N, C-alpha and C positions, 0 to 999 in steps of 0.2 A: 443076530443082535443088531440093533440100530447103531450107527456110528455117531457118537456125540460130536464129532468134528463137523458134521453137517448142520448143526443147530447153534444158534446164538440167542442169548437172552439179553434183552435190553430193558433197563429201567428208564422210563420216559417221563417227561414233565410237560404238561399242557400249560403254557404260559398264560392263556386266557382264564382258565378255570382254577389254576394252581394245583390241580390234581396230578398225582403220580399214577402211572399204570405200567404194566409189564407187557412187552411185545416179544414174541418169539419168531425167529426167522429160520426157515429151512432152506439152506443154500442149494442143496441138491435139487429140490423141487422149485426153487426160485419163488418161494412164497413167504410172505410176512403177514402175520395176523396178530391182533390184540386178543389176549386170552382173559384179561380181567381189566375192568375199569374201576376196581376198588382202590381207594387211596392207600398208598404204601409208604412206609418209612423204614425200609429194610436196612439201608447202609448209612444211617444217620449218625453213627458213632456210638460211644458208650452210653449216651443218654437213652439209647434204645433198650438198655437193660432194665430201665425203670419206666414202664408205661402202663396204659390202662388195660392192655390185653392180659389175660390170665396166664400165669406161669404154672407149669406142672412139674412135679418132682419126677425125675427120671431115675437113672442109676444113682446110687449114693454119691452125693456131691455134685449132681447135675440138676439144672433147672431147664425146662423146655417151654418155649412159647410158640404157638401156632401163629405165624405171621400172615399166611394166606391159605385158606382152606380149599380143598378140592371142590367144595360146593360153590366157590366163587369162580372156578376156572373150568366148569363143565367136566370135572374129573380129570383134566389133562395133567395137572400137576398140583402140588402143595408145597408150601415153604414153611419150615420151622427153624427156629434159632435155638441153639444149645449153648448154655453158659456152664462151664465145667471148672470145678476146683482143681488145684494141683493134684496129680495122681489119679484123678477120676478116670475110670474106664468101664464101659459096659461089657457084659460077657460077649464072647464070640457068638455071632448070630448070622442068620441069612434071611433075606426077604424073597419070597417066592413070586410076589406080584409086582415089584417095582425096582427101578434103579434108584440109587441115591447119588446125588451130586453134592460133594462137600466143597465149601469155600471157607478157608481159614480166615477169620476176621481179626482175631487177636490171639497171641500166644503161639505155641508150637505143639503139634500133635504127633504122636507116633501112631502110624496107621498100618494095619495088616489087612491085606486082601488076599485070600487063599494062602499061599506060602510066601508072599512078598511082603517084606517089612521095610518101611521107610519113614523118615521124619518129614513133616509138612509144616513149614513156617508160614507166617502171615502172607496172604496173597495166593497160596497154593490152592488149586482146584483139582479135585480128584473125582472120578466117576467109579462107583461100585456097581458092577453089572448085577442084574437080577440073578438070584440064586448063588451068588458068591459069598463064601464065609468071610466075615470081616469084623473088625473092631477098631477102636482107637483109644489112645490114652493121652491125657494132657500131661506133657513132660515139662511144662513151664513151671516156674516158681510162683506164678500168679494165675489168677482166673483167666481162662481162655474162652473164646467165642467161635462158634462154628455155625455157618449158615448151611442148611440142608434142603436141597430141592429134590422132592420125591416125584418120579414120573413112572407111571401115572400116579395121580393123587389117591388118597384114601387111607394111607397108613396113619395120617395125623389123627384120624378118628380113634385109632388104637390108643394113642397117647392120651387122648381125652377120656376114653373109657377106663383106662387103668387108674386114673386119678382117684376115682371114688370107689374103687374095688378093693376087696380084702386081698392081702398079700398072697394067700393060697390060690387065688384065681388068676394071677398075672400071666402065668405061662399059658393057661387055657385061652385067655383073651388075646394074647399075642398070636397064638396059633390060629385063632379065628381070622386074624388079619394077615395070615401068611408069614409071620415072623417066628423063627424057630431058634432057640438057644442051642448051640452046638459045641460050646466049650467055655472055659473060664475067661475072665478079663485078661488083657495084656498085662504082664507083670514086669516086663523089662523096659 
C-alpha cells in the first residue's frame, strides 16, 4: 500500500489568470506536478453548498457533488463533497479500486475503519485504505460537510450513475464500480 505521508495536495492560485488548480507533490520521489488546470472552488466555505454543479442524492440525508472528475485528472484522482444531515450514515462498505481521503470541513463525524471507531471534528484528515470496511456518521446536531478525495479516480462515475437508476439496481451499479455493501450504517 502506498504511504499517504509521501504525498501532499496543494490548492494553488494563479494570480495572473485568477484560476485555481491542484498540484500534488510526491516527497519520496521529489516530484511535483499539476494534475488539473480546471478552475476549483473547493474550500470556499458554506457558499460552496449552493453552486451550479449538480448535487446527487446519496444515503438518506446526504447530498453529494462531484467537484473534480477523474476525467479532468487523467484518472489520477477525483474529488467529491458530501453534505450530511444529523444522524446520516451510509452502510458499512468497501472500495476494491480506490483509497478514500476524508477531510472534515464542518461538523463532527464518527468514523469506523475495519474495527477502529473514532470521532473526527473539523480539520481532521483520514485515509481509508483500498479494501477496508468503513462507514461514517454525522454526530453533529447540524449539517456536516466532508471533502472526499478518491485515488485513483473513477468512483465518482458510480455516484453519477446511481442518480438516474431504479433503487433495485443500486447495489449492482455499486458493485460494477468496485463498491460492496458489507454491513449496516453506524448506529452509535
